[in-house]
Kinemage of the C-alpha trace (Angstrom):
@kinemage 1
@onewidth
@group {chain A} dominant
@subgroup {mainchain}
@vectorlist {calphas} color= white
{ca met a 1} P 79.002 68.057 91.622
{ca ala a 2} L 81.435 65.007 92.257
{ca val a 3} L 83.976 64.778 90.318
{ca ser a 4} L 87.233 62.139 90.498
{ca val a 5} L 90.197 62.701 89.230
{ca arg a 6} L 93.414 60.194 89.154
{ca leu a 7} L 96.296 61.691 90.300
{ca asp a 8} L 100.080 60.131 90.607
{ca pro a 9} L 101.202 58.866 94.493
{ca leu a 10} L 103.793 61.890 94.589
{ca met a 11} L 101.288 64.533 93.317
{ca glu a 12} L 98.380 63.061 95.556
{ca lys a 13} L 101.244 63.573 98.376
{ca glu a 14} L 102.347 66.961 97.815
{ca leu a 15} L 98.646 67.892 97.093
{ca glu a 16} L 98.118 67.017 100.955
{ca leu a 17} L 101.338 68.524 102.325
{ca ser a 18} L 100.407 71.946 100.450
{ca ala a 19} L 96.893 71.959 101.585
{ca lys a 20} L 97.810 70.561 105.049
{ca gln a 21} L 100.222 73.482 105.345
{ca gln a 22} L 97.576 76.295 103.965
{ca gly a 23} L 94.854 74.610 106.284
{ca ile a 24} L 92.546 73.672 104.361
{ca thr a 25} L 91.247 70.380 102.722
{ca lys a 26} L 92.222 68.893 99.602
{ca ser a 27} L 88.835 69.342 97.678
{ca gln a 28} L 89.537 73.526 99.018
{ca phe a 29} L 92.767 73.159 97.818
{ca ile a 30} L 91.864 71.924 94.106
{ca ile a 31} L 88.780 74.085 94.211
{ca ala a 32} L 91.162 77.378 95.347
{ca ala a 33} L 93.449 76.053 92.271
{ca leu a 34} L 90.571 75.841 89.493
{ca glu a 35} L 89.303 79.490 90.764
{ca arg a 36} L 92.558 80.432 89.629
{ca ala a 37} L 93.365 78.584 86.349
{ca leu a 38} L 89.623 79.138 85.224
{ca gly a 39} L 89.963 83.199 86.478
{ca arg a 40} L 87.623 83.559 88.404
{ca lys a 41} L 90.050 84.213 91.392
{ca asn a 42} L 92.980 86.807 90.237
{ca pro a 43} L 95.413 87.521 93.161
{ca tyr a 44} L 96.524 90.610 91.245
{ca ala a 45} L 92.738 91.734 91.183
{ca leu a 46} L 91.886 91.008 94.886
{ca leu a 47} L 95.382 92.923 95.652
{ca met a 48} L 93.969 96.609 93.418
{ca gln a 49} L 90.817 96.037 94.977
{ca val a 50} L 91.837 96.015 98.757
{ca lys a 51} L 94.345 98.535 98.046
{ca ala a 52} L 91.516 100.757 96.791
{ca glu a 53} L 88.979 100.015 99.883
{ca ser a 54} L 91.677 100.705 102.123
{ca ala a 55} L 92.837 103.929 99.972
{ca leu a 56} L 88.642 104.946 100.981
{ca asp a 57} L 89.227 104.171 104.718
{ca pro a 58} L 90.372 107.008 106.926
{ca ala a 59} L 91.915 105.077 109.470
{ca met a 60} L 94.500 103.778 106.977
{ca gln a 61} L 94.758 107.149 105.826
{ca gln a 62} L 95.551 108.207 108.682
{ca leu a 63} L 98.393 105.007 109.458
{ca ser a 64} L 99.755 105.961 105.935
{ca gln a 65} L 100.442 109.621 107.139
{ca val a 66} L 102.313 107.624 110.651
{ca tyr a 67} L 104.610 105.963 108.590
{ca ala a 68} L 105.317 108.131 105.903
{ca ser a 69} L 106.271 110.485 108.222
{ca glu a 70} L 109.205 108.270 110.023
{ca ala a 71} L 112.252 108.086 108.491
{ca val a 72} L 113.667 104.946 107.072
{ca lys a 73} L 117.261 104.022 107.560
{ca pro a 74} L 119.337 101.706 105.376
{ca tyr a 75} L 119.610 98.024 106.909
{ca asp a 76} L 123.656 98.079 107.991
{ca thr a 77} L 124.127 94.415 107.744
{ca thr a 78} L 128.435 94.784 108.649
{ca arg a 79} L 127.256 96.487 112.318
{ca ser a 80} L 124.193 93.944 113.277
{ca arg a 81} L 126.637 91.391 112.214
{ca gln a 82} L 129.415 92.340 114.421
{ca glu a 83} L 126.921 93.091 117.341
{ca leu a 84} L 125.408 89.708 116.887
{ca ile a 85} L 128.996 88.296 117.816
{ca ala a 86} L 129.163 90.522 120.465
{ca lys a 87} L 126.230 89.305 121.826
{ca leu a 88} L 127.112 85.610 121.652
{ca arg a 89} L 130.892 86.462 122.865
{ca ala a 90} L 129.504 87.776 125.749
{ca lys a 91} L 126.631 85.581 126.514
{ca tyr a 92} L 129.155 82.527 125.715
{ca gly a 93} L 131.812 84.243 127.395
{ca leu a 94} L 134.099 84.000 124.285
{ca ser a 95} L 136.965 85.925 123.580
{ca ala a 96} L 137.648 88.076 120.527
{ca asp a 97} L 140.364 86.190 118.879
C-alpha cells in the first residue's frame, strides 16, 4: 500500500541525510521509524533477546570467560597525554619548552 506524506523541506533533507548515513532508502527509514513508534520493533526487547541467545551459545560462554579473566586497568589520561606529546615532539623535532 502506498502512502503519501508531506514534509517541510528541512525535515525531508534530514530524512534523506539520515537514511543515506544508515545506508538505507527513505522508505526503509520511515518504515523502521513507524515500527518503533507502533511498538513493533523495540530496541530494548531485541537487545534482551540477543543477550539471552548469546548466553546459550557455548562459544560466547567461552569468550566471556576469557575476557572475565583479564585484568582491567583504568585509563590513565595524564600518562597517555604525556606519551602522546613525547611522540609528537620526537616526530617533529620539537624541544620540551
